[in-house]
N, CA, C, O and the ligand as a Tripos MOL2 file, in Angstrom:
@<TRIPOS>MOLECULE
protein
  265   263    67     0     0
PROTEIN
NO_CHARGES

@<TRIPOS>ATOM
      1 N           0.8210   -1.3330    0.0240 N.3       1 MET1
      2 CA          0.0200   -0.0330    0.0040 C.3       1 MET1
      3 C           0.9520    1.2000   -0.0650 C.2       1 MET1
      4 O           1.9560    1.2330    0.6460 O.2       1 MET1
      5 N           0.6510    2.1980   -0.8890 N.am      2 LYS2
      6 CA          1.5400    3.3030   -1.1430 C.3       2 LYS2
      7 C           0.9870    4.3620    0.0090 C.2       2 LYS2
      8 O          -0.1610    4.3050    0.4500 O.2       2 LYS2
      9 N           1.8350    5.2000    0.3700 N.am      3 SER3
     10 CA          1.6310    6.3310    1.2040 C.3       3 SER3
     11 C           1.2020    7.3230    0.2990 C.2       3 SER3
     12 O           1.6460    7.3180   -0.8490 O.2       3 SER3
     13 N           0.2830    8.2880    0.7240 N.am      4 ALA4
     14 CA         -0.1080    9.4110    0.0950 C.3       4 ALA4
     15 C           0.9430   10.5040    0.0570 C.2       4 ALA4
     16 O           0.9910   11.3450   -0.8400 O.2       4 ALA4
     17 N           1.7630   10.4450    1.0580 N.am      5 ILE5
     18 CA          2.9200   11.2800    0.9660 C.3       5 ILE5
     19 C           4.1650   10.3920    0.6630 C.2       5 ILE5
     20 O           4.4700    9.4410    1.3820 O.2       5 ILE5
     21 N           4.8230   10.7370   -0.3780 N.am      6 HIS6
     22 CA          5.9180   10.0870   -0.7740 C.3       6 HIS6
     23 C           7.0340   10.9280   -1.0890 C.2       6 HIS6
     24 O           6.8790   12.1170   -1.3700 O.2       6 HIS6
     25 N           8.2420   10.3200   -1.0520 N.am      7 SER7
     26 CA          9.4780   11.4010   -1.6260 C.3       7 SER7
     27 C           9.3180   11.5370   -3.2180 C.2       7 SER7
     28 O           8.7800   10.7550   -4.0020 O.2       7 SER7
     29 N           9.8730   12.6230   -3.4300 N.am      8 SER8
     30 CA          9.8860   12.9050   -5.0410 C.3       8 SER8
     31 C          11.0390   12.4770   -5.5760 C.2       8 SER8
     32 O          11.4690   13.0910   -6.5530 O.2       8 SER8
     33 N          11.6370   11.5580   -5.1530 N.am      9 ALA9
     34 CA         13.0400   11.0400   -5.6000 C.3       9 ALA9
     35 C          12.7730   10.3240   -6.9530 C.2       9 ALA9
     36 O          13.4870   10.5250   -7.9360 O.2       9 ALA9
     37 N          11.7560    9.5140   -6.9550 N.am     10 GLY10
     38 CA         11.5200    8.6350   -8.1860 C.3      10 GLY10
     39 C          11.0150    9.4920   -9.1910 C.2      10 GLY10
     40 O          10.7850   10.6700   -8.9200 O.2      10 GLY10
     41 N          10.8010    8.9970  -10.4110 N.am     11 LYS11
     42 CA         10.1890    9.4100  -11.5940 C.3      11 LYS11
     43 C           9.2700    8.7450  -12.0920 C.2      11 LYS11
     44 O           9.3120    7.5280  -11.9140 O.2      11 LYS11
     45 N           8.2380    9.2800  -12.8110 N.am     12 ILE12
     46 CA          6.9990    8.5500  -13.4540 C.3      12 ILE12
     47 C           7.4620    7.7610  -14.7620 C.2      12 ILE12
     48 O           8.0000    8.3070  -15.7260 O.2      12 ILE12
     49 N           7.1980    6.5040  -14.6670 N.am     13 CYS13
     50 CA          7.6430    5.7760  -15.7800 C.3      13 CYS13
     51 C           6.3920    5.8960  -16.9590 C.2      13 CYS13
     52 O           5.2470    5.5520  -16.6670 O.2      13 CYS13
     53 N           6.6730    6.3190  -18.0550 N.am     14 ILE14
     54 CA          5.6340    6.4050  -18.9960 C.3      14 ILE14
     55 C           4.9810    4.9820  -19.4270 C.2      14 ILE14
     56 O           3.8480    4.9010  -19.9040 O.2      14 ILE14
     57 N           5.7280    4.0080  -19.2300 N.am     15 VAL15
     58 CA          4.9400    2.5690  -19.4590 C.3      15 VAL15
     59 C           3.9890    2.2030  -18.3490 C.2      15 VAL15
     60 O           2.8020    2.1270  -18.6640 O.2      15 VAL15
     61 N           4.3230    1.9680  -17.1140 N.am     16 CYS16
     62 CA          3.6280    1.3010  -15.9820 C.3      16 CYS16
     63 C           2.9250    2.7360  -15.2430 C.2      16 CYS16
     64 O           1.9980    2.5760  -14.4480 O.2      16 CYS16
     65 N           3.3340    3.8660  -15.5010 N.am     17 GLU17
     66 CA          2.9290    5.0690  -15.0110 C.3      17 GLU17
     67 C           2.8290    5.0020  -13.4800 C.2      17 GLU17
     68 O           1.8650    5.2780  -12.7660 O.2      17 GLU17
     69 N           4.0830    4.5610  -13.1390 N.am     18 GLU18
     70 CA          4.2190    4.4690  -11.4870 C.3      18 GLU18
     71 C           5.5820    5.2490  -11.4790 C.2      18 GLU18
     72 O           6.2950    5.5320  -12.4420 O.2      18 GLU18
     73 N           5.7990    5.5840   -9.8590 N.am     19 GLU19
     74 CA          6.9580    6.2060   -9.7770 C.3      19 GLU19
     75 C           7.8840    5.3000   -9.4420 C.2      19 GLU19
     76 O           7.5730    4.4870   -8.5720 O.2      19 GLU19
     77 N           9.0480    5.2420   -9.9710 N.am     20 LYS20
     78 CA         10.1120    4.3740   -9.8600 C.3      20 LYS20
     79 C          11.4680    5.1480   -9.5470 C.2      20 LYS20
     80 O          11.7070    6.2820   -9.9640 O.2      20 LYS20
     81 N          12.2200    4.4790   -8.8530 N.am     21 GLN21
     82 CA         13.5260    4.9520   -8.5570 C.3      21 GLN21
     83 C          14.6100    4.8200   -9.5310 C.2      21 GLN21
     84 O          15.5510    5.6050   -9.6420 O.2      21 GLN21
     85 N          14.4170    3.8250  -10.1900 N.am     22 ARG22
     86 CA         15.5610    3.4470  -11.2190 C.3      22 ARG22
     87 C          14.8980    3.1160  -12.5030 C.2      22 ARG22
     88 O          13.8780    2.4400  -12.6360 O.2      22 ARG22
     89 N          15.6700    3.7270  -13.5170 N.am     23 GLY23
     90 CA         15.1680    3.6140  -14.8670 C.3      23 GLY23
     91 C          16.2410    4.4080  -15.6450 C.2      23 GLY23
     92 O          17.2740    4.9100  -15.2030 O.2      23 GLY23
     93 N          15.6860    4.4050  -17.0900 N.am     24 ILE24
     94 CA         16.4400    5.0180  -18.0440 C.3      24 ILE24
     95 C          15.7270    6.3590  -18.8160 C.2      24 ILE24
     96 O          14.5470    6.2430  -19.1460 O.2      24 ILE24
     97 N          16.2550    7.2990  -19.0300 N.am     25 HIS25
     98 CA         15.6620    8.4600  -19.8870 C.3      25 HIS25
     99 C          15.6230    8.1230  -21.3540 C.2      25 HIS25
    100 O          16.6080    7.7870  -22.0120 O.2      25 HIS25
    101 N          14.3390    8.2480  -21.8250 N.am     26 LEU26
    102 CA         14.1480    8.1850  -23.3320 C.3      26 LEU26
    103 C          13.6200    9.5560  -23.7850 C.2      26 LEU26
    104 O          12.5340   10.0140  -23.4310 O.2      26 LEU26
    105 N          14.4430   10.1310  -24.5570 N.am     27 TYR27
    106 CA         14.0520   11.6060  -25.1010 C.3      27 TYR27
    107 C          13.8860   12.4130  -23.6800 C.2      27 TYR27
    108 O          14.7210   12.4100  -22.7760 O.2      27 TYR27
    109 N          12.7160   13.0570  -23.6780 N.am     28 THR28
    110 CA         12.3870   13.8040  -22.3630 C.3      28 THR28
    111 C          11.7530   12.9050  -21.3800 C.2      28 THR28
    112 O          11.4860   13.4040  -20.2870 O.2      28 THR28
    113 N          11.4620   11.6390  -21.5870 N.am     29 GLU29
    114 CA         10.6670   10.6040  -20.7310 C.3      29 GLU29
    115 C          11.5200    9.7830  -20.0500 C.2      29 GLU29
    116 O          12.7430    9.7750  -20.1840 O.2      29 GLU29
    117 N          10.7580    8.9640  -19.1850 N.am     30 TYR30
    118 CA         11.4810    8.0560  -18.3790 C.3      30 TYR30
    119 C          10.9820    6.6500  -18.2920 C.2      30 TYR30
    120 O           9.7790    6.5530  -18.0510 O.2      30 TYR30
    121 N          11.6150    5.6080  -18.4280 N.am     31 ILE31
    122 CA         11.2200    4.2090  -18.3230 C.3      31 ILE31
    123 C          11.8600    3.4690  -17.2890 C.2      31 ILE31
    124 O          13.0890    3.4300  -17.3520 O.2      31 ILE31
    125 N          11.2630    2.8340  -16.2870 N.am     32 CYS32
    126 CA         11.9340    2.0510  -15.2060 C.3      32 CYS32
    127 C          12.4190    1.0180  -15.7550 C.2      32 CYS32
    128 O          11.9920    0.5620  -16.8160 O.2      32 CYS32
    129 N          13.6360    0.3970  -14.9040 N.am     33 THR33
    130 CA         14.3650   -0.7030  -15.2880 C.3      33 THR33
    131 C          13.5510   -2.0290  -15.5550 C.2      33 THR33
    132 O          13.8660   -2.9230  -16.3400 O.2      33 THR33
    133 N          12.4700   -1.9720  -14.7640 N.am     34 GLU34
    134 CA         11.5350   -3.2700  -14.8710 C.3      34 GLU34
    135 C          10.8540   -3.0510  -16.2160 C.2      34 GLU34
    136 O          11.0860   -3.9570  -17.0170 O.2      34 GLU34
    137 N          10.1420   -2.1610  -16.6190 N.am     35 CYS35
    138 CA          9.6320   -1.9620  -17.8840 C.3      35 CYS35
    139 C          10.6690   -2.0320  -19.0520 C.2      35 CYS35
    140 O          10.2600   -2.6320  -20.0460 O.2      35 CYS35
    141 N          11.7220   -1.6130  -19.1020 N.am     36 GLU36
    142 CA         12.6940   -1.6570  -19.9840 C.3      36 GLU36
    143 C          13.1660   -3.2610  -20.2710 C.2      36 GLU36
    144 O          13.3920   -3.8010  -21.3530 O.2      36 GLU36
    145 N          13.2240   -3.7460  -19.0860 N.am     37 GLY37
    146 CA         13.4760   -5.0800  -19.2550 C.3      37 GLY37
    147 C          12.4900   -6.0180  -19.7610 C.2      37 GLY37
    148 O          12.7820   -6.9180  -20.5480 O.2      37 GLY37
    149 N          11.2600   -5.7980  -19.2850 N.am     38 ALA38
    150 CA         10.0620   -6.3330  -19.8230 C.3      38 ALA38
    151 C          10.0040   -6.1200  -21.3870 C.2      38 ALA38
    152 O           9.8530   -7.0840  -22.1380 O.2      38 ALA38
    153 N          10.1000   -5.1330  -21.7440 N.am     39 MET39
    154 CA         10.0890   -4.7120  -23.0880 C.3      39 MET39
    155 C          11.0620   -5.5880  -24.0230 C.2      39 MET39
    156 O          10.6970   -6.1520  -25.0550 O.2      39 MET39
    157 N          12.2550   -5.6040  -23.5320 N.am     40 LEU40
    158 CA         13.1960   -6.3710  -24.2920 C.3      40 LEU40
    159 C          12.9530   -7.7670  -24.3790 C.2      40 LEU40
    160 O          13.2780   -8.3790  -25.3960 O.2      40 LEU40
    161 N          12.3690   -8.3770  -23.3350 N.am     41 GLN41
    162 CA         11.9320   -9.7570  -23.3890 C.3      41 GLN41
    163 C          10.6870  -10.0880  -24.1130 C.2      41 GLN41
    164 O          10.3090  -11.2380  -24.3390 O.2      41 GLN41
    165 N          10.0620   -8.9770  -24.4690 N.am     42 THR42
    166 CA          8.6510   -9.3400  -25.0790 C.3      42 THR42
    167 C           8.6520   -9.7240  -26.5280 C.2      42 THR42
    168 O           9.3670   -9.0890  -27.3040 O.2      42 THR42
    169 N           7.9700  -10.6300  -26.9150 N.am     43 ASP43
    170 CA          8.1680  -11.0720  -28.2720 C.3      43 ASP43
    171 C           7.3380  -10.1660  -29.1800 C.2      43 ASP43
    172 O           6.3690   -9.6670  -28.6060 O.2      43 ASP43
    173 N           7.4730   -9.8800  -30.3010 N.am     44 VAL44
    174 CA          6.5690   -8.9540  -31.2060 C.3      44 VAL44
    175 C           5.1590   -9.5270  -31.1560 C.2      44 VAL44
    176 O           4.1650   -8.8020  -31.1290 O.2      44 VAL44
    177 N           5.1080  -10.9500  -31.1460 N.am     45 LYS45
    178 CA          3.7720  -11.5090  -31.2390 C.3      45 LYS45
    179 C           2.8940  -11.4740  -30.0520 C.2      45 LYS45
    180 O           1.7270  -11.8630  -30.0830 O.2      45 LYS45
    181 N           3.6040  -10.9000  -28.7890 N.am     46 ASP46
    182 CA          2.9490  -10.8490  -27.5590 C.3      46 ASP46
    183 C           2.0520   -9.7680  -27.5770 C.2      46 ASP46
    184 O           2.4510   -8.7210  -28.0860 O.2      46 ASP46
    185 N           0.7270   -9.8360  -27.0390 N.am     47 PRO47
    186 CA         -0.2560   -8.7350  -27.1140 C.3      47 PRO47
    187 C           0.4940   -7.6140  -26.3250 C.2      47 PRO47
    188 O           0.2330   -6.4480  -26.6230 O.2      47 PRO47
    189 N           1.3750   -7.8670  -25.3740 N.am     48 MET48
    190 CA          1.9040   -6.9830  -24.3760 C.3      48 MET48
    191 C           2.8760   -5.9110  -25.2480 C.2      48 MET48
    192 O           3.0230   -4.7370  -24.9090 O.2      48 MET48
    193 N           3.5010   -6.5100  -26.4070 N.am     49 TYR49
    194 CA          4.2350   -5.5070  -27.1900 C.3      49 TYR49
    195 C           3.6170   -4.5490  -27.7120 C.2      49 TYR49
    196 O           4.2230   -3.4830  -27.8130 O.2      49 TYR49
    197 N           2.3310   -4.6410  -28.1630 N.am     50 LYS50
    198 CA          1.5770   -3.5930  -28.6580 C.3      50 LYS50
    199 C           1.1650   -2.4290  -27.6680 C.2      50 LYS50
    200 O           0.9910   -1.2740  -28.0560 O.2      50 LYS50
    201 N           1.0340   -2.8180  -26.4250 N.am     51 PHE51
    202 CA          0.9010   -2.0330  -25.1760 C.3      51 PHE51
    203 C           2.1380   -1.1400  -25.2100 C.2      51 PHE51
    204 O           1.9910    0.0770  -25.3180 O.2      51 PHE51
    205 N           3.5210   -1.7660  -25.1100 N.am     52 TYR52
    206 CA          4.5060   -1.0540  -24.8480 C.3      52 TYR52
    207 C           4.6960   -0.0190  -26.0760 C.2      52 TYR52
    208 O           4.9920    1.1650  -25.9110 O.2      52 TYR52
    209 N           4.5120   -0.5510  -27.1600 N.am     53 LEU53
    210 CA          4.7030    0.2460  -28.4540 C.3      53 LEU53
    211 C           3.5810    1.6490  -28.1870 C.2      53 LEU53
    212 O           3.8960    2.8380  -28.1760 O.2      53 LEU53
    213 N           2.5820    1.2110  -28.0400 N.am     54 GLN54
    214 CA          1.4830    2.5280  -27.7190 C.3      54 GLN54
    215 C           1.9110    3.3880  -26.5970 C.2      54 GLN54
    216 O           1.5870    4.5740  -26.5480 O.2      54 GLN54
    217 N           2.6550    2.7960  -25.6680 N.am     55 GLN55
    218 CA          3.1290    3.7780  -24.4750 C.3      55 GLN55
    219 C           4.1940    4.6540  -25.0910 C.2      55 GLN55
    220 O           4.1760    5.8830  -25.0180 O.2      55 GLN55
    221 N           5.1820    3.8970  -25.7420 N.am     56 LEU56
    222 CA          6.4940    4.5390  -26.4620 C.3      56 LEU56
    223 C           6.0660    5.7470  -27.5140 C.2      56 LEU56
    224 O           6.6330    6.8350  -27.6070 O.2      56 LEU56
    225 N           4.9440    5.2980  -28.2720 N.am     57 ARG57
    226 CA          4.5440    6.3960  -29.2430 C.3      57 ARG57
    227 C           4.2370    7.7530  -28.6260 C.2      57 ARG57
    228 O           4.4520    8.7890  -29.2560 O.2      57 ARG57
    229 N           3.7460    7.7480  -27.4200 N.am     58 LYS58
    230 CA          3.4500    8.8880  -26.8780 C.3      58 LYS58
    231 C           4.6850    9.9350  -26.8540 C.2      58 LYS58
    232 O           4.6440   11.1530  -27.0240 O.2      58 LYS58
    233 N           5.7920    9.1000  -26.5920 N.am     59 VAL59
    234 CA          7.0950    9.9470  -26.3380 C.3      59 VAL59
    235 C           7.7230   10.1150  -27.7720 C.2      59 VAL59
    236 O           8.0890   11.2440  -28.1000 O.2      59 VAL59
    237 N           7.8740    9.0500  -28.6570 N.am     60 ILE60
    238 CA          8.6090    9.0370  -29.9140 C.3      60 ILE60
    239 C           8.0800    9.7230  -30.9490 C.2      60 ILE60
    240 O           8.7770   10.5290  -31.5660 O.2      60 ILE60
    241 N           6.7200    9.4830  -31.2870 N.am     61 ILE61
    242 CA          6.0610   10.0850  -32.5080 C.3      61 ILE61
    243 C           6.0260   11.5280  -32.5770 C.2      61 ILE61
    244 O           6.1520   12.1250  -33.6460 O.2      61 ILE61
    245 N           5.8450   12.1440  -31.3860 N.am     62 PRO62
    246 CA          5.4780   13.6590  -31.6690 C.3      62 PRO62
    247 C           7.1570   14.1790  -31.9690 C.2      62 PRO62
    248 O           7.1560   15.2510  -32.5750 O.2      62 PRO62
    249 N           8.3510   13.7300  -31.7200 N.am     63 LYS63
    250 CA          9.5540   13.9020  -32.1370 C.3      63 LYS63
    251 C           9.8450   13.7710  -33.5990 C.2      63 LYS63
    252 O          10.3350   14.6400  -34.3210 O.2      63 LYS63
    253 N           9.4640   12.5300  -33.9430 N.am     64 ILE64
    254 CA          9.5790   12.4370  -35.3690 C.3      64 ILE64
    255 C           8.8990   13.2100  -36.3440 C.2      64 ILE64
    256 O           9.3920   13.4520  -37.4450 O.2      64 ILE64
    257 N           7.6650   13.6460  -35.9370 N.am     65 TYR65
    258 CA          6.7780   14.4210  -36.9300 C.3      65 TYR65
    259 C           7.0300   16.0070  -36.5640 C.2      65 TYR65
    260 O           6.2410   16.8120  -37.0600 O.2      65 TYR65
    261 N           7.9320   16.4240  -35.8470 N.am     66 SER66
    262 CA          8.0800   17.5850  -35.3740 C.3      66 SER66
    263 C           8.8680   18.4750  -36.6380 C.2      66 SER66
    264 O           9.1510   19.6620  -36.4730 O.2      66 SER66
    265 ZN          7.6380    1.1300  -15.7000 Zn       67 ZN67
@<TRIPOS>BOND
     1     1     2 1
     2     2     3 1
     3     3     4 2
     4     3     5 am
     5     5     6 1
     6     6     7 1
     7     7     8 2
     8     7     9 am
     9     9    10 1
    10    10    11 1
    11    11    12 2
    12    11    13 am
    13    13    14 1
    14    14    15 1
    15    15    16 2
    16    15    17 am
    17    17    18 1
    18    18    19 1
    19    19    20 2
    20    19    21 am
    21    21    22 1
    22    22    23 1
    23    23    24 2
    24    23    25 am
    25    25    26 1
    26    26    27 1
    27    27    28 2
    28    27    29 am
    29    29    30 1
    30    30    31 1
    31    31    32 2
    32    31    33 am
    33    33    34 1
    34    34    35 1
    35    35    36 2
    36    35    37 am
    37    37    38 1
    38    38    39 1
    39    39    40 2
    40    39    41 am
    41    41    42 1
    42    42    43 1
    43    43    44 2
    44    43    45 am
    45    45    46 1
    46    46    47 1
    47    47    48 2
    48    47    49 am
    49    49    50 1
    50    50    51 1
    51    51    52 2
    52    51    53 am
    53    53    54 1
    54    54    55 1
    55    55    56 2
    56    55    57 am
    57    57    58 1
    58    58    59 1
    59    59    60 2
    60    59    61 am
    61    61    62 1
    62    62    63 1
    63    63    64 2
    64    63    65 am
    65    65    66 1
    66    66    67 1
    67    67    68 2
    68    67    69 am
    69    69    70 1
    70    70    71 1
    71    71    72 2
    72    71    73 am
    73    73    74 1
    74    74    75 1
    75    75    76 2
    76    75    77 am
    77    77    78 1
    78    78    79 1
    79    79    80 2
    80    79    81 am
    81    81    82 1
    82    82    83 1
    83    83    84 2
    84    83    85 am
    85    85    86 1
    86    86    87 1
    87    87    88 2
    88    87    89 am
    89    89    90 1
    90    90    91 1
    91    91    92 2
    92    91    93 am
    93    93    94 1
    94    94    95 1
    95    95    96 2
    96    95    97 am
    97    97    98 1
    98    98    99 1
    99    99   100 2
   100    99   101 am
   101   101   102 1
   102   102   103 1
   103   103   104 2
   104   103   105 am
   105   105   106 1
   106   106   107 1
   107   107   108 2
   108   107   109 am
   109   109   110 1
   110   110   111 1
   111   111   112 2
   112   111   113 am
   113   113   114 1
   114   114   115 1
   115   115   116 2
   116   115   117 am
   117   117   118 1
   118   118   119 1
   119   119   120 2
   120   119   121 am
   121   121   122 1
   122   122   123 1
   123   123   124 2
   124   123   125 am
   125   125   126 1
   126   126   127 1
   127   127   128 2
   128   127   129 am
   129   129   130 1
   130   130   131 1
   131   131   132 2
   132   131   133 am
   133   133   134 1
   134   134   135 1
   135   135   136 2
   136   135   137 am
   137   137   138 1
   138   138   139 1
   139   139   140 2
   140   139   141 am
   141   141   142 1
   142   142   143 1
   143   143   144 2
   144   143   145 am
   145   145   146 1
   146   146   147 1
   147   147   148 2
   148   147   149 am
   149   149   150 1
   150   150   151 1
   151   151   152 2
   152   151   153 am
   153   153   154 1
   154   154   155 1
   155   155   156 2
   156   155   157 am
   157   157   158 1
   158   158   159 1
   159   159   160 2
   160   159   161 am
   161   161   162 1
   162   162   163 1
   163   163   164 2
   164   163   165 am
   165   165   166 1
   166   166   167 1
   167   167   168 2
   168   167   169 am
   169   169   170 1
   170   170   171 1
   171   171   172 2
   172   171   173 am
   173   173   174 1
   174   174   175 1
   175   175   176 2
   176   175   177 am
   177   177   178 1
   178   178   179 1
   179   179   180 2
   180   179   181 am
   181   181   182 1
   182   182   183 1
   183   183   184 2
   184   183   185 am
   185   185   186 1
   186   186   187 1
   187   187   188 2
   188   187   189 am
   189   189   190 1
   190   190   191 1
   191   191   192 2
   192   191   193 am
   193   193   194 1
   194   194   195 1
   195   195   196 2
   196   195   197 am
   197   197   198 1
   198   198   199 1
   199   199   200 2
   200   199   201 am
   201   201   202 1
   202   202   203 1
   203   203   204 2
   204   203   205 am
   205   205   206 1
   206   206   207 1
   207   207   208 2
   208   207   209 am
   209   209   210 1
   210   210   211 1
   211   211   212 2
   212   211   213 am
   213   213   214 1
   214   214   215 1
   215   215   216 2
   216   215   217 am
   217   217   218 1
   218   218   219 1
   219   219   220 2
   220   219   221 am
   221   221   222 1
   222   222   223 1
   223   223   224 2
   224   223   225 am
   225   225   226 1
   226   226   227 1
   227   227   228 2
   228   227   229 am
   229   229   230 1
   230   230   231 1
   231   231   232 2
   232   231   233 am
   233   233   234 1
   234   234   235 1
   235   235   236 2
   236   235   237 am
   237   237   238 1
   238   238   239 1
   239   239   240 2
   240   239   241 am
   241   241   242 1
   242   242   243 1
   243   243   244 2
   244   243   245 am
   245   245   246 1
   246   246   247 1
   247   247   248 2
   248   247   249 am
   249   249   250 1
   250   250   251 1
   251   251   252 2
   252   251   253 am
   253   253   254 1
   254   254   255 1
   255   255   256 2
   256   255   257 am
   257   257   258 1
   258   258   259 1
   259   259   260 2
   260   259   261 am
   261   261   262 1
   262   262   263 1
   263   263   264 2
@<TRIPOS>SUBSTRUCTURE
     1 MET1         2 RESIDUE 1 A MET
     2 LYS2         6 RESIDUE 1 A LYS
     3 SER3        10 RESIDUE 1 A SER
     4 ALA4        14 RESIDUE 1 A ALA
     5 ILE5        18 RESIDUE 1 A ILE
     6 HIS6        22 RESIDUE 1 A HIS
     7 SER7        26 RESIDUE 1 A SER
     8 SER8        30 RESIDUE 1 A SER
     9 ALA9        34 RESIDUE 1 A ALA
    10 GLY10       38 RESIDUE 1 A GLY
    11 LYS11       42 RESIDUE 1 A LYS
    12 ILE12       46 RESIDUE 1 A ILE
    13 CYS13       50 RESIDUE 1 A CYS
    14 ILE14       54 RESIDUE 1 A ILE
    15 VAL15       58 RESIDUE 1 A VAL
    16 CYS16       62 RESIDUE 1 A CYS
    17 GLU17       66 RESIDUE 1 A GLU
    18 GLU18       70 RESIDUE 1 A GLU
    19 GLU19       74 RESIDUE 1 A GLU
    20 LYS20       78 RESIDUE 1 A LYS
    21 GLN21       82 RESIDUE 1 A GLN
    22 ARG22       86 RESIDUE 1 A ARG
    23 GLY23       90 RESIDUE 1 A GLY
    24 ILE24       94 RESIDUE 1 A ILE
    25 HIS25       98 RESIDUE 1 A HIS
    26 LEU26      102 RESIDUE 1 A LEU
    27 TYR27      106 RESIDUE 1 A TYR
    28 THR28      110 RESIDUE 1 A THR
    29 GLU29      114 RESIDUE 1 A GLU
    30 TYR30      118 RESIDUE 1 A TYR
    31 ILE31      122 RESIDUE 1 A ILE
    32 CYS32      126 RESIDUE 1 A CYS
    33 THR33      130 RESIDUE 1 A THR
    34 GLU34      134 RESIDUE 1 A GLU
    35 CYS35      138 RESIDUE 1 A CYS
    36 GLU36      142 RESIDUE 1 A GLU
    37 GLY37      146 RESIDUE 1 A GLY
    38 ALA38      150 RESIDUE 1 A ALA
    39 MET39      154 RESIDUE 1 A MET
    40 LEU40      158 RESIDUE 1 A LEU
    41 GLN41      162 RESIDUE 1 A GLN
    42 THR42      166 RESIDUE 1 A THR
    43 ASP43      170 RESIDUE 1 A ASP
    44 VAL44      174 RESIDUE 1 A VAL
    45 LYS45      178 RESIDUE 1 A LYS
    46 ASP46      182 RESIDUE 1 A ASP
    47 PRO47      186 RESIDUE 1 A PRO
    48 MET48      190 RESIDUE 1 A MET
    49 TYR49      194 RESIDUE 1 A TYR
    50 LYS50      198 RESIDUE 1 A LYS
    51 PHE51      202 RESIDUE 1 A PHE
    52 TYR52      206 RESIDUE 1 A TYR
    53 LEU53      210 RESIDUE 1 A LEU
    54 GLN54      214 RESIDUE 1 A GLN
    55 GLN55      218 RESIDUE 1 A GLN
    56 LEU56      222 RESIDUE 1 A LEU
    57 ARG57      226 RESIDUE 1 A ARG
    58 LYS58      230 RESIDUE 1 A LYS
    59 VAL59      234 RESIDUE 1 A VAL
    60 ILE60      238 RESIDUE 1 A ILE
    61 ILE61      242 RESIDUE 1 A ILE
    62 PRO62      246 RESIDUE 1 A PRO
    63 LYS63      250 RESIDUE 1 A LYS
    64 ILE64      254 RESIDUE 1 A ILE
    65 TYR65      258 RESIDUE 1 A TYR
    66 SER66      262 RESIDUE 1 A SER
    67 ZN67       265 GROUP 0 **** ****
């Protein structure tokens, strides 16, 4: 159970949309190490792969079309 008051040390992961302490920066956004690892292990045929792509598009597509 998360406390309503938490430290601001973590950042919001764009994939799981949770505040995580560890992760990588992708452009101006942030992906936690768990999601990064999960994405790398997800097969393109896996339904979850589409979800990850969808989340990433929010970050990557606006940059490409700018
Ligand atoms: Zn995450």
